[in-house]
Structure formats: structure tokens, C-alpha cells
DOROKE-597053 format. One record per atom (N, C-alpha, C): residue in one letter; chain; atom name; x, y, z. Coordinates in nm, 4 decimals. Example, Ala and Ser with C-alpha at 12.3 -4.5 7.8 and 13.67 -1.06 7.14 Angstrom:
2
NODE / aa / ch / at / u / v / w
NODE / a / A / N / 1.3190 / -0.5690 / 0.7800
NODE / a / A / CA / 1.2300 / -0.4500 / 0.7800
NODE / a / A / C / 1.3200 / -0.3300 / 0.7800
NODE / s / A / N / 1.2850 / -0.2250 / 0.7080
NODE / s / A / CA / 1.3670 / -0.1060 / 0.7140
NODE / s / A / C / 1.2900 / 0.0030 / 0.7870
end
This chain:
148
NODE / aa / ch / at / u / v / w
NODE / m / A / N / 3.7744 / -0.4452 / -2.9864
NODE / m / A / CA / 3.8446 / -0.4861 / -3.0957
NODE / m / A / C / 3.7845 / -0.4758 / -3.2203
NODE / v / A / N / 3.8439 / -0.4505 / -3.3259
NODE / v / A / CA / 3.7770 / -0.4318 / -3.4557
NODE / v / A / C / 3.8376 / -0.5307 / -3.5586
NODE / r / A / N / 3.7514 / -0.5996 / -3.6363
NODE / r / A / CA / 3.8149 / -0.6956 / -3.7208
NODE / r / A / C / 3.7346 / -0.6530 / -3.8691
NODE / i / A / N / 3.8331 / -0.6466 / -3.9714
NODE / i / A / CA / 3.7702 / -0.6052 / -4.0997
NODE / i / A / C / 3.7571 / -0.7246 / -4.1897
NODE / d / A / N / 3.6513 / -0.7429 / -4.2422
NODE / d / A / CA / 3.6206 / -0.8490 / -4.3434
NODE / d / A / C / 3.6478 / -0.7696 / -4.4670
NODE / l / A / N / 3.7546 / -0.7808 / -4.5493
NODE / l / A / CA / 3.7892 / -0.7032 / -4.6494
NODE / l / A / C / 3.7458 / -0.8050 / -4.7782
NODE / q / A / N / 3.6522 / -0.7649 / -4.8612
NODE / q / A / CA / 3.6208 / -0.8307 / -4.9795
NODE / q / A / C / 3.6607 / -0.7763 / -5.1038
NODE / n / A / N / 3.7494 / -0.8271 / -5.1825
NODE / n / A / CA / 3.7933 / -0.7747 / -5.3052
NODE / n / A / C / 3.8031 / -0.8818 / -5.4080
NODE / e / A / N / 3.6827 / -0.9245 / -5.4555
NODE / e / A / CA / 3.6713 / -1.0491 / -5.5464
NODE / e / A / C / 3.7305 / -1.0208 / -5.7101
NODE / e / A / N / 3.7248 / -0.8765 / -5.7251
NODE / e / A / CA / 3.7818 / -0.8351 / -5.8517
NODE / e / A / C / 3.9312 / -0.8405 / -5.8507
NODE / s / A / N / 3.9997 / -0.8519 / -5.7166
NODE / s / A / CA / 4.1481 / -0.8641 / -5.7002
NODE / s / A / C / 4.2075 / -0.7248 / -5.7339
NODE / i / A / N / 4.1299 / -0.6175 / -5.7059
NODE / i / A / CA / 4.1689 / -0.4869 / -5.7376
NODE / i / A / C / 4.3062 / -0.4573 / -5.6754
NODE / d / A / N / 4.4178 / -0.4180 / -5.7266
NODE / d / A / CA / 4.5277 / -0.4264 / -5.6447
NODE / d / A / C / 4.5911 / -0.2909 / -5.5864
NODE / v / A / N / 4.5276 / -0.1803 / -5.6268
NODE / v / A / CA / 4.5504 / -0.0548 / -5.5770
NODE / v / A / C / 4.4495 / -0.0037 / -5.4645
NODE / i / A / N / 4.4740 / -0.0686 / -5.3457
NODE / i / A / CA / 4.3751 / -0.0434 / -5.2398
NODE / i / A / C / 4.4646 / -0.0306 / -5.1145
NODE / p / A / N / 4.4093 / 0.0471 / -5.0208
NODE / p / A / CA / 4.4967 / 0.0475 / -4.8838
NODE / p / A / C / 4.5075 / -0.0985 / -4.8209
NODE / d / A / N / 4.6189 / -0.1199 / -4.7428
NODE / d / A / CA / 4.6109 / -0.2384 / -4.6777
NODE / d / A / C / 4.5230 / -0.2450 / -4.5381
NODE / l / A / N / 4.5196 / -0.3777 / -4.4978
NODE / l / A / CA / 4.4239 / -0.4053 / -4.3911
NODE / l / A / C / 4.4589 / -0.3278 / -4.2658
NODE / q / A / N / 4.5706 / -0.2971 / -4.2287
NODE / q / A / CA / 4.6187 / -0.2164 / -4.1214
NODE / q / A / C / 4.5746 / -0.0797 / -4.1437
NODE / q / A / N / 4.5928 / -0.0156 / -4.2528
NODE / q / A / CA / 4.5430 / 0.1128 / -4.2724
NODE / q / A / C / 4.3641 / 0.1191 / -4.2566
NODE / l / A / N / 4.2997 / 0.0339 / -4.3249
NODE / l / A / CA / 4.1607 / 0.0111 / -4.3093
NODE / l / A / C / 4.1145 / 0.0218 / -4.1733
NODE / t / A / N / 4.1855 / -0.0826 / -4.0941
NODE / t / A / CA / 4.1531 / -0.0901 / -3.9579
NODE / t / A / C / 4.1767 / 0.0453 / -3.8806
NODE / r / A / N / 4.2954 / 0.0865 / -3.9098
NODE / r / A / CA / 4.3062 / 0.2459 / -3.8392
NODE / r / A / C / 4.1984 / 0.3325 / -3.8653
NODE / w / A / N / 4.1604 / 0.3551 / -3.9970
NODE / w / A / CA / 4.0604 / 0.4402 / -4.0321
NODE / w / A / C / 3.9236 / 0.4234 / -3.9655
NODE / v / A / N / 3.8851 / 0.2792 / -3.9686
NODE / v / A / CA / 3.7508 / 0.2394 / -3.8989
NODE / v / A / C / 3.7537 / 0.2802 / -3.7571
NODE / e / A / N / 3.8547 / 0.2248 / -3.6944
NODE / e / A / CA / 3.8665 / 0.2349 / -3.5503
NODE / e / A / C / 3.8569 / 0.3945 / -3.5106
NODE / s / A / N / 3.9205 / 0.4800 / -3.5860
NODE / s / A / CA / 3.9297 / 0.6138 / -3.5614
NODE / s / A / C / 3.7869 / 0.6836 / -3.5881
NODE / s / A / N / 3.7068 / 0.6237 / -3.6610
NODE / s / A / CA / 3.5889 / 0.6695 / -3.7059
NODE / s / A / C / 3.4663 / 0.6305 / -3.6026
NODE / l / A / N / 3.5069 / 0.5385 / -3.5050
NODE / l / A / CA / 3.4063 / 0.4919 / -3.4216
NODE / l / A / C / 3.3795 / 0.5984 / -3.3079
NODE / l / A / N / 3.2326 / 0.6423 / -3.2865
NODE / l / A / CA / 3.2076 / 0.7358 / -3.1900
NODE / l / A / C / 3.1763 / 0.6761 / -3.0455
NODE / k / A / N / 3.1694 / 0.5435 / -3.0519
NODE / k / A / CA / 3.1628 / 0.4775 / -2.9286
NODE / k / A / C / 3.2550 / 0.3440 / -2.9345
NODE / q / A / N / 3.2694 / 0.2911 / -2.7984
NODE / q / A / CA / 3.3583 / 0.1590 / -2.7897
NODE / q / A / C / 3.2690 / 0.0505 / -2.8179
NODE / y / A / N / 3.3403 / -0.0386 / -2.9046
NODE / y / A / CA / 3.2913 / -0.1674 / -2.9370
NODE / y / A / C / 3.3719 / -0.2883 / -2.9005
NODE / d / A / N / 3.3129 / -0.3783 / -2.8136
NODE / d / A / CA / 3.3897 / -0.4902 / -2.7739
NODE / d / A / C / 3.4345 / -0.5920 / -2.8819
NODE / n / A / N / 3.3521 / -0.6214 / -2.9794
NODE / n / A / CA / 3.3883 / -0.7214 / -3.0875
NODE / n / A / C / 3.3054 / -0.6792 / -3.2125
NODE / l / A / N / 3.3763 / -0.5747 / -3.2920
NODE / l / A / CA / 3.3150 / -0.5392 / -3.4064
NODE / l / A / C / 3.3735 / -0.5926 / -3.5279
NODE / e / A / N / 3.2849 / -0.6307 / -3.6270
NODE / e / A / CA / 3.3399 / -0.6903 / -3.7522
NODE / e / A / C / 3.2700 / -0.5918 / -3.8415
NODE / q / A / N / 3.3615 / -0.5372 / -3.9311
NODE / q / A / CA / 3.3252 / -0.4361 / -4.0234
NODE / q / A / C / 3.3538 / -0.4950 / -4.1724
NODE / t / A / N / 3.2658 / -0.4799 / -4.2574
NODE / t / A / CA / 3.2719 / -0.5345 / -4.3874
NODE / t / A / C / 3.3178 / -0.4184 / -4.4757
NODE / i / A / N / 3.4257 / -0.4226 / -4.5473
NODE / i / A / CA / 3.4626 / -0.3373 / -4.6528
NODE / i / A / C / 3.4804 / -0.4147 / -4.7766
NODE / r / A / N / 3.3821 / -0.3863 / -4.8775
NODE / r / A / CA / 3.3915 / -0.4482 / -4.9988
NODE / r / A / C / 3.4444 / -0.3561 / -5.1301
NODE / v / A / N / 3.5426 / -0.3990 / -5.1803
NODE / v / A / CA / 3.6162 / -0.3209 / -5.2701
NODE / v / A / C / 3.5639 / -0.3565 / -5.4196
NODE / v / A / N / 3.5023 / -0.2697 / -5.5037
NODE / v / A / CA / 3.4389 / -0.3226 / -5.6170
NODE / v / A / C / 3.4873 / -0.2258 / -5.7431
NODE / d / A / N / 3.4454 / -0.2797 / -5.8546
NODE / d / A / CA / 3.4752 / -0.2148 / -5.9810
NODE / d / A / C / 3.3559 / -0.1352 / -6.0185
NODE / d / A / N / 3.3708 / -0.0333 / -6.1251
NODE / d / A / CA / 3.2721 / 0.0437 / -6.1763
NODE / d / A / C / 3.1168 / -0.0266 / -6.1888
NODE / a / A / N / 3.1429 / -0.1514 / -6.2558
NODE / a / A / CA / 3.0048 / -0.2256 / -6.2860
NODE / a / A / C / 2.9344 / -0.2494 / -6.1646
NODE / e / A / N / 2.9973 / -0.3123 / -6.0635
NODE / e / A / CA / 2.9180 / -0.3442 / -5.9347
NODE / e / A / C / 2.8650 / -0.2203 / -5.8731
NODE / s / A / N / 2.9486 / -0.1126 / -5.8658
NODE / s / A / CA / 2.9087 / -0.0088 / -5.7898
NODE / s / A / C / 2.7864 / 0.0668 / -5.8531
NODE / r / A / N / 2.7885 / 0.0610 / -5.9922
NODE / r / A / CA / 2.6812 / 0.1143 / -6.0634
NODE / r / A / C / 2.5568 / 0.0451 / -6.0551
NODE / a / A / N / 2.5814 / -0.0978 / -6.0467
NODE / a / A / CA / 2.4445 / -0.1876 / -6.0256
NODE / a / A / C / 2.3953 / -0.1634 / -5.8822
NODE / l / A / N / 2.4799 / -0.1398 / -5.7741
NODE / l / A / CA / 2.4277 / -0.1389 / -5.6375
NODE / l / A / C / 2.3693 / -0.0027 / -5.6269
NODE / n / A / N / 2.4142 / 0.1092 / -5.6827
NODE / n / A / CA / 2.3788 / 0.2359 / -5.6756
NODE / n / A / C / 2.2429 / 0.2649 / -5.7527
NODE / l / A / N / 2.2319 / 0.1837 / -5.8536
NODE / l / A / CA / 2.0996 / 0.1809 / -5.9367
NODE / l / A / C / 1.9915 / 0.1120 / -5.8602
NODE / r / A / N / 2.0319 / 0.0000 / -5.7955
NODE / r / A / CA / 1.9391 / -0.0815 / -5.7165
NODE / r / A / C / 1.8799 / -0.0090 / -5.5759
NODE / f / A / N / 1.9773 / 0.0495 / -5.5291
NODE / f / A / CA / 1.9407 / 0.0887 / -5.3912
NODE / f / A / C / 1.9068 / 0.2519 / -5.3830
NODE / r / A / N / 1.9734 / 0.3206 / -5.4711
NODE / r / A / CA / 1.9632 / 0.4709 / -5.4809
NODE / r / A / C / 1.8874 / 0.5200 / -5.5983
NODE / k / A / N / 1.8591 / 0.4369 / -5.7058
NODE / k / A / CA / 1.7920 / 0.4612 / -5.8125
NODE / k / A / C / 1.8725 / 0.5642 / -5.8923
NODE / i / A / N / 2.0184 / 0.5592 / -5.8964
NODE / i / A / CA / 2.1168 / 0.6376 / -5.9674
NODE / i / A / C / 2.2000 / 0.5428 / -6.0401
NODE / d / A / N / 2.1709 / 0.5506 / -6.1839
NODE / d / A / CA / 2.2496 / 0.4931 / -6.2884
NODE / d / A / C / 2.3918 / 0.5315 / -6.3280
NODE / a / A / N / 2.4834 / 0.5100 / -6.1995
NODE / a / A / CA / 2.6164 / 0.5680 / -6.2228
NODE / a / A / C / 2.6996 / 0.5077 / -6.1024
NODE / p / A / N / 2.8322 / 0.4603 / -6.1372
NODE / p / A / CA / 2.9028 / 0.4266 / -6.0131
NODE / p / A / C / 2.9241 / 0.5380 / -5.9135
NODE / t / A / N / 2.9534 / 0.5174 / -5.7789
NODE / t / A / CA / 2.9653 / 0.6056 / -5.6987
NODE / t / A / C / 3.0949 / 0.5748 / -5.5820
NODE / n / A / N / 3.1488 / 0.6640 / -5.5294
NODE / n / A / CA / 3.2695 / 0.6369 / -5.4495
NODE / n / A / C / 3.2438 / 0.5535 / -5.3343
NODE / v / A / N / 3.1422 / 0.5550 / -5.2409
NODE / v / A / CA / 3.1124 / 0.4847 / -5.1313
NODE / v / A / C / 2.9695 / 0.4648 / -5.1108
NODE / l / A / N / 2.9180 / 0.3456 / -5.0821
NODE / l / A / CA / 2.8110 / 0.3184 / -5.0544
NODE / l / A / C / 2.7977 / 0.2527 / -4.8973
NODE / s / A / N / 2.6956 / 0.2803 / -4.8142
NODE / s / A / CA / 2.7049 / 0.2129 / -4.6733
NODE / s / A / C / 2.5720 / 0.1547 / -4.6670
NODE / f / A / N / 2.5643 / 0.0590 / -4.6058
NODE / f / A / CA / 2.4525 / -0.0456 / -4.5839
NODE / f / A / C / 2.4488 / -0.0792 / -4.4407
NODE / p / A / N / 2.3689 / -0.0036 / -4.3532
NODE / p / A / CA / 2.3479 / -0.0347 / -4.2242
NODE / p / A / C / 2.3108 / -0.1691 / -4.1807
NODE / a / A / N / 2.3493 / -0.2396 / -4.0891
NODE / a / A / CA / 2.3147 / -0.3787 / -4.0441
NODE / a / A / C / 2.2158 / -0.3816 / -3.9538
NODE / s / A / N / 2.1335 / -0.4697 / -3.9352
NODE / s / A / CA / 2.0451 / -0.5390 / -3.8177
NODE / s / A / C / 2.1332 / -0.6374 / -3.7246
NODE / n / A / N / 2.1673 / -0.5828 / -3.6078
NODE / n / A / CA / 2.2266 / -0.6771 / -3.5374
NODE / n / A / C / 2.1451 / -0.7750 / -3.4517
NODE / d / A / N / 2.0031 / -0.7947 / -3.4866
NODE / d / A / CA / 1.9198 / -0.8749 / -3.4085
NODE / d / A / C / 1.9614 / -1.0279 / -3.4098
NODE / y / A / N / 2.0224 / -1.0741 / -3.4991
NODE / y / A / CA / 2.0646 / -1.2142 / -3.5123
NODE / y / A / C / 2.2151 / -1.2569 / -3.5074
NODE / l / A / N / 2.2796 / -1.1481 / -3.4983
NODE / l / A / CA / 2.4392 / -1.1724 / -3.4836
NODE / l / A / C / 2.5046 / -1.1899 / -3.3290
NODE / d / A / N / 2.6036 / -1.2802 / -3.3319
NODE / d / A / CA / 2.6748 / -1.3000 / -3.2074
NODE / d / A / C / 2.7793 / -1.1949 / -3.1984
NODE / y / A / N / 2.8023 / -1.1130 / -3.2968
NODE / y / A / CA / 2.8975 / -0.9973 / -3.2867
NODE / y / A / C / 2.8604 / -0.8676 / -3.3277
NODE / q / A / N / 2.9072 / -0.7711 / -3.3103
NODE / q / A / CA / 2.8541 / -0.6331 / -3.3403
NODE / q / A / C / 2.9013 / -0.6053 / -3.4800
NODE / c / A / N / 2.8094 / -0.5400 / -3.5682
NODE / c / A / CA / 2.8484 / -0.5170 / -3.7025
NODE / c / A / C / 2.7629 / -0.3853 / -3.7308
NODE / l / A / N / 2.8265 / -0.2828 / -3.7785
NODE / l / A / CA / 2.7564 / -0.1669 / -3.8128
NODE / l / A / C / 2.6958 / -0.1552 / -3.9487
NODE / g / A / N / 2.7649 / -0.2461 / -4.0408
NODE / g / A / CA / 2.6987 / -0.2624 / -4.1564
NODE / g / A / C / 2.8133 / -0.2892 / -4.2621
NODE / d / A / N / 2.7909 / -0.2638 / -4.3795
NODE / d / A / CA / 2.8770 / -0.2844 / -4.4970
NODE / d / A / C / 2.9063 / -0.1399 / -4.5599
NODE / l / A / N / 3.0387 / -0.1341 / -4.5927
NODE / l / A / CA / 3.0875 / -0.0475 / -4.6791
NODE / l / A / C / 3.1283 / -0.0928 / -4.8136
NODE / v / A / N / 3.0900 / -0.0308 / -4.9261
NODE / v / A / CA / 3.1110 / -0.0527 / -5.0535
NODE / v / A / C / 3.1948 / 0.0538 / -5.1295
NODE / i / A / N / 3.3143 / 0.0223 / -5.1569
NODE / i / A / CA / 3.3935 / 0.1446 / -5.1980
NODE / i / A / C / 3.4449 / 0.1007 / -5.3482
NODE / c / A / N / 3.4178 / 0.1944 / -5.4363
NODE / c / A / CA / 3.4552 / 0.1801 / -5.5871
NODE / c / A / C / 3.5876 / 0.2164 / -5.6197
NODE / a / A / N / 3.7014 / 0.1299 / -5.6208
NODE / a / A / CA / 3.8221 / 0.1750 / -5.6366
NODE / a / A / C / 3.8558 / 0.2514 / -5.7491
NODE / p / A / N / 3.7911 / 0.2306 / -5.8996
NODE / p / A / CA / 3.8280 / 0.3172 / -5.9865
NODE / p / A / C / 3.7715 / 0.4556 / -5.9686
NODE / v / A / N / 3.6493 / 0.4809 / -5.9007
NODE / v / A / CA / 3.5937 / 0.6079 / -5.8787
NODE / v / A / C / 3.6884 / 0.6733 / -5.7692
NODE / v / A / N / 3.7430 / 0.6023 / -5.6780
NODE / v / A / CA / 3.8279 / 0.6759 / -5.5865
NODE / v / A / C / 3.9453 / 0.7351 / -5.6636
NODE / a / A / N / 4.0150 / 0.6412 / -5.7468
NODE / a / A / CA / 4.1333 / 0.6931 / -5.8120
NODE / a / A / C / 4.1054 / 0.8068 / -5.9073
NODE / t / A / N / 3.9972 / 0.7964 / -5.9790
NODE / t / A / CA / 3.9529 / 0.9075 / -6.0628
NODE / t / A / C / 3.9354 / 1.0488 / -5.9802
NODE / e / A / N / 3.8486 / 1.0364 / -5.8628
NODE / e / A / CA / 3.8171 / 1.1418 / -5.7691
NODE / e / A / C / 3.9486 / 1.2116 / -5.7252
NODE / a / A / N / 4.0469 / 1.1183 / -5.6835
NODE / a / A / CA / 4.1686 / 1.1745 / -5.6257
NODE / a / A / C / 4.2472 / 1.2407 / -5.7107
NODE / l / A / N / 4.2370 / 1.1970 / -5.8460
NODE / l / A / CA / 4.3223 / 1.2701 / -5.9518
NODE / l / A / C / 4.2632 / 1.4037 / -5.9868
NODE / q / A / N / 4.1290 / 1.4040 / -6.0029
NODE / q / A / CA / 4.0563 / 1.5287 / -6.0278
NODE / q / A / C / 4.0661 / 1.6187 / -5.9262
NODE / q / A / N / 4.0780 / 1.5941 / -5.7975
NODE / q / A / CA / 4.0913 / 1.6760 / -5.6894
NODE / q / A / C / 4.2295 / 1.6995 / -5.6429
NODE / a / A / N / 4.3346 / 1.6523 / -5.7208
NODE / a / A / CA / 4.4687 / 1.6618 / -5.6964
NODE / a / A / C / 4.5078 / 1.6489 / -5.5586
NODE / k / A / N / 4.4586 / 1.5164 / -5.4963
NODE / k / A / CA / 4.4943 / 1.4801 / -5.3695
NODE / k / A / C / 4.5495 / 1.3466 / -5.3836
NODE / p / A / N / 4.6214 / 1.3025 / -5.2657
NODE / p / A / CA / 4.6753 / 1.1757 / -5.2618
NODE / p / A / C / 4.5536 / 1.0719 / -5.2533
NODE / q / A / N / 4.5837 / 0.9658 / -5.3297
NODE / q / A / CA / 4.4693 / 0.8602 / -5.3367
NODE / q / A / C / 4.4418 / 0.8052 / -5.2061
NODE / l / A / N / 4.5429 / 0.7759 / -5.1162
NODE / l / A / CA / 4.5372 / 0.7418 / -4.9956
NODE / l / A / C / 4.4539 / 0.8106 / -4.9005
NODE / a / A / N / 4.4690 / 0.9507 / -4.9171
NODE / a / A / CA / 4.3964 / 1.0320 / -4.8328
NODE / a / A / C / 4.2412 / 1.0266 / -4.8757
NODE / h / A / N / 4.2327 / 1.0158 / -4.9881
NODE / h / A / CA / 4.0746 / 1.0002 / -5.0310
NODE / h / A / C / 4.0272 / 0.8821 / -4.9898
NODE / w / A / N / 4.1068 / 0.7670 / -4.9934
NODE / w / A / CA / 4.0478 / 0.6464 / -4.9314
NODE / w / A / C / 4.0124 / 0.6557 / -4.7943
NODE / a / A / N / 4.1093 / 0.7125 / -4.7102
NODE / a / A / CA / 4.0928 / 0.7515 / -4.5711
NODE / a / A / C / 3.9600 / 0.8343 / -4.5541
NODE / h / A / N / 3.9301 / 0.9370 / -4.6300
NODE / h / A / CA / 3.8048 / 1.0150 / -4.6252
NODE / h / A / C / 3.6877 / 0.9380 / -4.6538
NODE / l / A / N / 3.6970 / 0.8497 / -4.7459
NODE / l / A / CA / 3.5657 / 0.7698 / -4.7728
NODE / l / A / C / 3.5516 / 0.6539 / -4.6747
NODE / v / A / N / 3.6300 / 0.6048 / -4.6180
NODE / v / A / CA / 3.6090 / 0.5141 / -4.5220
NODE / v / A / C / 3.5489 / 0.5952 / -4.3876
NODE / v / A / N / 3.5974 / 0.6965 / -4.3489
NODE / v / A / CA / 3.5367 / 0.7707 / -4.2547
NODE / v / A / C / 3.4144 / 0.8317 / -4.2626
NODE / h / A / N / 3.3902 / 0.8805 / -4.3982
NODE / h / A / CA / 3.2698 / 0.9167 / -4.4346
NODE / h / A / C / 3.1461 / 0.8055 / -4.4424
NODE / g / A / N / 3.1846 / 0.6837 / -4.4799
NODE / g / A / CA / 3.0909 / 0.5688 / -4.4838
NODE / g / A / C / 3.0727 / 0.5271 / -4.3416
NODE / m / A / N / 3.1758 / 0.5279 / -4.2503
NODE / m / A / CA / 3.1572 / 0.4880 / -4.1227
NODE / m / A / C / 3.0613 / 0.5724 / -4.0430
NODE / l / A / N / 3.0686 / 0.7029 / -4.0697
NODE / l / A / CA / 2.9751 / 0.7996 / -4.0049
NODE / l / A / C / 2.8362 / 0.7582 / -4.0474
NODE / h / A / N / 2.8144 / 0.7388 / -4.1664
NODE / h / A / CA / 2.6892 / 0.6927 / -4.2307
NODE / h / A / C / 2.6307 / 0.6018 / -4.1433
NODE / l / A / N / 2.7094 / 0.4851 / -4.1229
NODE / l / A / CA / 2.6816 / 0.3680 / -4.0581
NODE / l / A / C / 2.6444 / 0.3830 / -3.9137
NODE / q / A / N / 2.6772 / 0.5008 / -3.8513
NODE / q / A / CA / 2.6458 / 0.5403 / -3.7259
NODE / q / A / C / 2.5307 / 0.6382 / -3.7163
NODE / g / A / N / 2.4619 / 0.6619 / -3.8310
NODE / g / A / CA / 2.3467 / 0.7585 / -3.8160
NODE / g / A / C / 2.3653 / 0.8781 / -3.8692
NODE / f / A / N / 2.4864 / 0.9281 / -3.9225
NODE / f / A / CA / 2.4956 / 1.0589 / -3.9763
NODE / f / A / C / 2.4615 / 1.0675 / -4.1261
NODE / d / A / N / 2.4246 / 1.1823 / -4.1669
NODE / d / A / CA / 2.3844 / 1.2024 / -4.3108
NODE / d / A / C / 2.4177 / 1.3391 / -4.3353
NODE / h / A / N / 2.3870 / 1.3757 / -4.4717
NODE / h / A / CA / 2.4023 / 1.5152 / -4.5259
NODE / h / A / C / 2.2956 / 1.5578 / -4.6212
NODE / q / A / N / 2.1778 / 1.5198 / -4.5933
NODE / q / A / CA / 2.0620 / 1.5581 / -4.6515
NODE / q / A / C / 2.0344 / 1.7087 / -4.6550
NODE / t / A / N / 2.0611 / 1.7730 / -4.5261
NODE / t / A / CA / 2.0151 / 1.8971 / -4.5165
NODE / t / A / C / 2.1497 / 1.9778 / -4.4830
NODE / d / A / N / 2.1514 / 2.1101 / -4.4868
NODE / d / A / CA / 2.2737 / 2.1712 / -4.4638
NODE / d / A / C / 2.3197 / 2.1657 / -4.3225
NODE / t / A / N / 2.2385 / 2.1571 / -4.2479
NODE / t / A / CA / 2.2781 / 2.1351 / -4.0953
NODE / t / A / C / 2.3379 / 1.9994 / -4.0754
NODE / e / A / N / 2.2738 / 1.8937 / -4.1306
NODE / e / A / CA / 2.3436 / 1.7629 / -4.1222
NODE / e / A / C / 2.4844 / 1.7698 / -4.1922
NODE / a / A / N / 2.4724 / 1.8115 / -4.3033
NODE / a / A / CA / 2.6086 / 1.8201 / -4.3843
NODE / a / A / C / 2.7200 / 1.8805 / -4.3044
NODE / k / A / N / 2.6813 / 2.0075 / -4.2449
NODE / k / A / CA / 2.7938 / 2.0793 / -4.1673
NODE / k / A / C / 2.8450 / 1.9873 / -4.0513
NODE / k / A / N / 2.7470 / 1.9316 / -3.9831
NODE / k / A / CA / 2.7805 / 1.8488 / -3.8620
NODE / k / A / C / 2.8741 / 1.7168 / -3.9045
NODE / m / A / N / 2.8275 / 1.6612 / -4.0030
NODE / m / A / CA / 2.8983 / 1.5331 / -4.0647
NODE / m / A / C / 3.0434 / 1.5794 / -4.1103
NODE / e / A / N / 3.0519 / 1.6895 / -4.1915
NODE / e / A / CA / 3.1702 / 1.7361 / -4.2446
NODE / e / A / C / 3.2665 / 1.7783 / -4.1402
NODE / a / A / N / 3.2243 / 1.8348 / -4.0268
NODE / a / A / CA / 3.3033 / 1.8709 / -3.9228
NODE / a / A / C / 3.3578 / 1.7563 / -3.8387
NODE / l / A / N / 3.2835 / 1.6481 / -3.8297
NODE / l / A / CA / 3.3316 / 1.5273 / -3.7781
NODE / l / A / C / 3.4352 / 1.4636 / -3.8649
NODE / e / A / N / 3.4027 / 1.4556 / -3.9910
NODE / e / A / CA / 3.4939 / 1.3968 / -4.0776
NODE / e / A / C / 3.6338 / 1.4748 / -4.0770
NODE / v / A / N / 3.6417 / 1.6124 / -4.0855
NODE / v / A / CA / 3.7549 / 1.6760 / -4.0768
NODE / v / A / C / 3.8293 / 1.6620 / -3.9350
NODE / e / A / N / 3.7637 / 1.6645 / -3.8341
NODE / e / A / CA / 3.8217 / 1.6318 / -3.7097
NODE / e / A / C / 3.8867 / 1.4901 / -3.6926
NODE / i / A / N / 3.8122 / 1.3923 / -3.7414
NODE / i / A / CA / 3.8713 / 1.2466 / -3.7538
NODE / i / A / C / 3.9922 / 1.2295 / -3.8375
NODE / l / A / N / 3.9834 / 1.2929 / -3.9562
NODE / l / A / CA / 4.1009 / 1.2837 / -4.0493
NODE / l / A / C / 4.2145 / 1.3714 / -4.0008
NODE / s / A / N / 4.2109 / 1.4591 / -3.9353
NODE / s / A / CA / 4.3032 / 1.5499 / -3.8761
NODE / s / A / C / 4.3873 / 1.4523 / -3.7722
NODE / t / A / N / 4.3084 / 1.3816 / -3.6939
NODE / t / A / CA / 4.3878 / 1.2831 / -3.5929
NODE / t / A / C / 4.4549 / 1.1930 / -3.6788
NODE / l / A / N / 4.4256 / 1.1697 / -3.7920
NODE / l / A / CA / 4.4981 / 1.0519 / -3.8691
NODE / l / A / C / 4.6106 / 1.1303 / -3.9553
NODE / g / A / N / 4.6277 / 1.2604 / -3.9551
NODE / g / A / CA / 4.7281 / 1.3249 / -4.0247
NODE / g / A / C / 4.6937 / 1.3624 / -4.1583
NODE / y / A / N / 4.5583 / 1.3734 / -4.1877
NODE / y / A / CA / 4.5169 / 1.4218 / -4.3203
NODE / y / A / C / 4.4645 / 1.5540 / -4.3128
NODE / i / A / N / 4.4753 / 1.6222 / -4.4209
NODE / i / A / CA / 4.4152 / 1.7686 / -4.4197
NODE / i / A / C / 4.2704 / 1.7578 / -4.4522
NODE / n / A / N / 4.2081 / 1.8782 / -4.4357
NODE / n / A / CA / 4.0600 / 1.8837 / -4.4569
NODE / n / A / C / 4.0335 / 1.8615 / -4.6151
NODE / p / A / N / 3.9638 / 1.7622 / -4.6228
NODE / p / A / CA / 3.9292 / 1.7131 / -4.7711
NODE / p / A / C / 3.8393 / 1.8213 / -4.8357
NODE / y / A / N / 3.7651 / 1.9067 / -4.7610
NODE / y / A / CA / 3.6750 / 2.0004 / -4.8269
NODE / y / A / C / 3.7508 / 2.1286 / -4.8606
NODE / n / A / N / 3.8831 / 2.1440 / -4.8426
NODE / n / A / CA / 3.9509 / 2.2780 / -4.8885
NODE / n / A / C / 4.0172 / 2.2490 / -4.9808
NODE / s / A / N / 4.0153 / 2.1174 / -5.0535
NODE / s / A / CA / 4.0900 / 2.0901 / -5.1853
NODE / s / A / C / 4.0294 / 2.1536 / -5.3021
end
């Protein structure tokens, strides 16, 4: 069972519903979890920029950040936190001429793969991660986001 802890303190209204987010998270899991709580925090440009600067030393907002968890002290399983910047998602979807919902799905899948240990620092890592993203998104009915 997956439970989503959706945090939207800015009350950003153009976001996927809890059912969609849950489906995307569940589809992204590469192993079975009995009791997974997944945090997804929806933020504005200012919070995304501050987090990106603090943790990645990049002074700009970004679409998704992932923060892996340590489960040493938890009574439940948690892969970590996803932080998604709604304004960046909207802008990128428009720039890439793709439906906003498809871009949200891609970023949730992308972030969940990061929380499961995947990365794209090298070409080999990127190819492996992108192939998984494309495969997962296709099971959800979305086209390859890298062909847009």
C-alpha cells in the first residue's frame, strides 16, 4: 500500500489529484512495499530556488528535487521526499508542447527513480534511467518524453 503525503502550502491549484499522483508513484516502484509513505511537496519558484541553491548550489528553480530518506528511525517505509515546482512544470510543458499532466507524470516517475538509486550523471546512467522512465510512462499511457 502506498500513501501519499501531499504538501501544498502555497495552495497551488493546478496540480494533479491524489489519485493520479498515487498511480504514478506506484507505477514507479521497482519492488514491492508493504507500507510506503511518499511525500510530494508542491512548491513555487522561490522555494524551489532556495532548495536548489542550498542543496545543489544552483541559484535557479528546478522542476523536481529528490531527497532520499533514512529509514533507520521510522515505523513505516519512506523512500524520501519529492519537491516539485508547479510553475516550472507548467512552463516546461508549454515550451516542450506537451500536456502538463504528462509532464507531471514524467517528473514524478523521474524523481521516484532517483529515490530508488538511479541517476543520470554519466551517459550510461542516463540511458538506463531514461529507458526505465519511458517504459513506466508507456504503461501509464504516456508517450516517450524524450521524443518531444
